[in-house]
N, C-alpha and C positions, 0 to 999 in steps of 0.2 A: 515579460522578460525584456530587459534592455537589449537593443540590437547587438551590442558588442558581445554580450553573453550568449544570445541566441545563435550567433554565427559560429560558436564553438560547440554547439549541441548537435549531435548526430542521432537521428532516430533510426534504430536498427530493428530487424525482425529475426529472432525474438529480441525484445528490448534489452538494452544494456542497462542494468540497474544503476541508477544515479542516487547514491546515498549521501552525497555531500550537499547539504542544503542548510539554509539559515534556520528553517523551522520544519517540523514534521507534524502535519495535522492528523487528527483522528476522527473517526466516525463511530458512533455507537450503533450497534446492530442488535436485532433480537436474537439472531443465531449466527455464530461464526461459520457453521457448516453450510447454512443457507447462503450466506454472503460469499463463501468460497465458490459455490456453484455458480452464482451470478457473476463473480469476477472472472471465472474461467470462460463463461459464455460470452462475455464482453471483451475478451482478449487480454485480461490481466491474470495475475496469479497471487495466491495467498501463500506466503512462505511457511514452512513447517514448524519453525520454532514458536513456542507459546510461552507467555509470561503471565503470572498471576499478580494482580495488584489488589488494593483494598476494595473489594466489591466488584471486581471485573477481571476478565481474562483478555489478553491482548495478543494479536498476531500482526506482523508486518505484511503489507500488501503492496504489489507493484502494479501500476496502471500500464496500459498498452504503450505508453511513451517511456517507461522505465522509472517514473517517479515513485518514491516510496511514501506510503502513509500507513496509519494503523487502523485496524478494526478492533473495537472493544465490545465485548458482550458482558452484560451485567450478570453477576452470580449472587445467589442468595446464601 
């Protein structure tokens, strides 16, 4: 992160969700419920809303610093 941007970021507890980003990355997981338990154990959270795409289910996740990314579970 460029220093001028980093100087404007404040890490809070609980984290303030930062949803304004140029990109949102995603991770494919075997199980959303298993990933949710892991996220909570590591200080993050999986948000409750869920979307269905072609062959997958998606939930937004917040890391301990407030960054949002997606978890995707494949469905048959």
